[in-house]
N, C-alpha and C positions, 0 to 999 in steps of 0.2 A: 607467575602464579596468579591464578584467577580467584578473585574474591567476590562472593555474592553477598549482597546486602539483603536482609529480610526486612520487609516493611510490614509491620503489623496492620492488618485490616481492621478498620473500625466497624463494629457491628451495630447496626441500628436496632435498638431494642424498643423504640417507640412505634406506634402504629403509623401507617402511611398517611401522608397529608392529602388534602383534597386534590391538589394539582398532580400528585403522583398517581392517584387513582384515575384521574381524567386522562393523563398521558397513557397509562397502561390500557385503559378502555379504548382509547383512540387507536393505539397500535394494534390491539386485538381486532378491532373493527376493520382496520386496513388489511390485515392479514386475511381475515375471513372474506372480505369483498374481493380480494385478488384471487383467492382460491375459487370463489364462485364464478369468477369471470371466465374461467377456462372454457366452458361450452360456448360462450359468446364469441370466442375467437375464430370459430369455424369459418364464417364467411357466408355470403349470400348464395354462392353456388352449392355449397354443402347443405344449406338450409332448404333451398329449392329442391334438391335431390331427395332429401328426407321427406319433405312434404309430398312429393310425387310418389315415393315408395309407400307412404302411409295412406295414399288415396285422396289427399287434400289437393285436388287439381286446381282449384281457384287460387290458392296460395302459391302453388308451384308455378302457375302461369304468370301470376303477378311478379314473382321473383325472377323467373327466367327471362321475361320480356326485356328489361333494361340490360341484362347481361348479353342477350343475343344482339341487341343494338350496338353494344360495345365490340362485337365481333368475336365473342367467345364461342368456339365451335361446339362444345358440349351443350351449352345453353341453346344454341340454334338447332342442334339435332333434337334435343328433348322437346322443343316447341313444335317441330315438325311431327314428331311421334305423337304428341298430344293432339 
């Protein structure tokens, strides 16, 4: 026979303390910053490609240069095309 014990939860009827508010604010700030970091994960090749597609050739050239020196074929090709 399985017996379950019910533990009553204590409800906090007082307002949150300063440290609880600070922890909550910091957790929310962390979550928001992680969600906003999504576009930054793309990488330099994608950034250079987007700059090229938008007609920002100076930025594209600056971003494709180091990638082409590393031997990335797509970056080398795009530099030749530019």
